[in-house]
N, C-alpha and C positions, 0 to 999 in steps of 0.2 A: 134429586138430592134436595133436601130442605134442611135448614138449620134455624134454630131459635136461640139467640144469644141474649141472655139477661131477662128472659120471660118464659113462662110455661108455654108448651106447644099443645094447643087444644085441637085435636084432630076430629073432624067430621068424617071425611072420606077422601082417601088417596087411592087411586087405582092406576096401575101402570102395566104396560106390556113390556116388562123388563124388571130390573132391580130397583128397589126403593131403599134409599139411605136417609135416615132421619137422625139429627143430632140436636140435643138440648144441652146448653152449657152456659157458663157465665163469662168465660175468658178463653175459649178455644182450647181447653185442656192445658193451659200454660202453668197454672199453679194448684188447681184443685182445692183452693182454700176459700173461695167466695161463696156467695149465696147459691142455694140449690134450687133448681127448677125441674118441673115434671113434664112428662109426656102423657097427656090425658085423653080419655074418651069423651068426645063432645058430639057424638052421633045424634043427628036429627032424624034418623030413619033406621031401617033394619039392615043396611049394608055394612060390611066390615069397615073398620077404621082405616086399615091398610091392606091393600091387595097388590100382589106382585109376584114375579117369578122367584126372586130371592129378596129377603128383607133384612135390613140392618138397622137396629135401634140402639142409640146411645143416649143416655140421660145422666146428667150429674145429680139428679134427684131420683124420682121414681118413674117407672114405666107402668102406666095404668094405676089403679088403686084397688084396694082390697074389695071394695063393694062395687066397683065399676071397672072391670078389666078392659084393657085395650084389646080390641078384636082384630083378627087378621085372617087373610086367605093366602096361603102359599101355593100358588097355582102350578108351579113346576118344581116341586120338591124332589123329584127324581133326578133333576139336572142341576138345580141351584140350591144353595144352603141359606140358612137363616142364622143371624147372630143377634144377641141382646146383651147389653152391658149397662148396668146402673150402679151408681154409688149407693143408693138405698135399695128399694125393693122392685121386683118385677112381677106384675100381674097381667098375664096375657091369656087369650083364649081364641082358638081357631073357631071361626063362625060357621062356615058351610062345609059339611063333610064331603060333598061332591067336588068341591074345589080344593080340598085338603086330603086327597086320597093318600098322598105320601108327604110326610113332613121330614125335612132334613135339617138338622141343627149342627153348626160347627162349634160355636161357643155360646154358653149362657152363663153370665156372671152377675150375681147380686152381691156387690162387694161388702155392704154393711147391713143388708136387710134380708127379707124373705124372698123366695122365688116360688111362684105359684103359676104353673103353665099347663094349659089344656090343649091337646092337639086333636085334629079331626080324623086322622088316618094312621096307617102304619108309620111309625116314627123311629128315626135313628138320631141319637144325640152323641156327638163325639166327646164333648167336654161340658160338664155342668157343675156349678158350685154356688153356694150361698153362705153368707155368714150366719143367717138366721135359719128359719124353717124352710125346708125344701119339699115341694109337692109337685109331682109330674103325673099327668093323666093323659092317656090316649083313648080315643073312641075307636081306634083301629084294632086290628087283631094282634099286632106286634109292637113292642116297645123295646128298643135296644139302646142301652147307655154304655158307651165304651169307657168313660172315665167319670166317676161319680165322686164329687167332693174335692177333686183336684184337677188341674189343667195341665195338659202335656203339649199344648200348641205353642210352638216357638214364637208365633206372632204376638202372643200376649204374656209370655214368660220372659223375664220376671216383671216386665212392665206392660200395661195396657194403655189405652187412651188417657186414663186418669193417673198414671204413674205406677210406682211400685206397689205391689199388693202383698200383704202379710198373711197369706193362707190360714184363715181361721184362728189367728192368734188373739183376736180381741176378746174372745170368751174362753180362752184356754184350749181351743182346738175344736174340730168338728165332732158333732154327736149325731 
């Protein structure tokens, strides 16, 4: 578990034989009204930014950037799930197909921005939503999305880490 409070989290490489939980915020989710900070790719090599069995990413700003996605390897996707929650946008990419043969996602939520995710193997996503544009790609043979554009998980309905969410109401609804 790592947290960055009041600063961007610049990730070169985190590798774990277990779950990885990363949080970037300004006030531990208390008010969601302060400055926003990002979780960024700061790789100095060719390894994934985050590697672990299950991966949880929470940022009160962005996760990755449009031109420099945060990279990951979900090494036990058949047993563990991945989650990503950002107030702004999510830009992530599976790095090594041999380590991402199965990707499993519980929830991916870009509350006010875009969501652009690329997976390396057969992928199952339970819940995915974004206020902006949504792009999901898998390099595997199958992509299964159970709930697209809305969330049915009681752990994040009607509130998630950052508070109450107004399902696509900022621009008049999902398109």
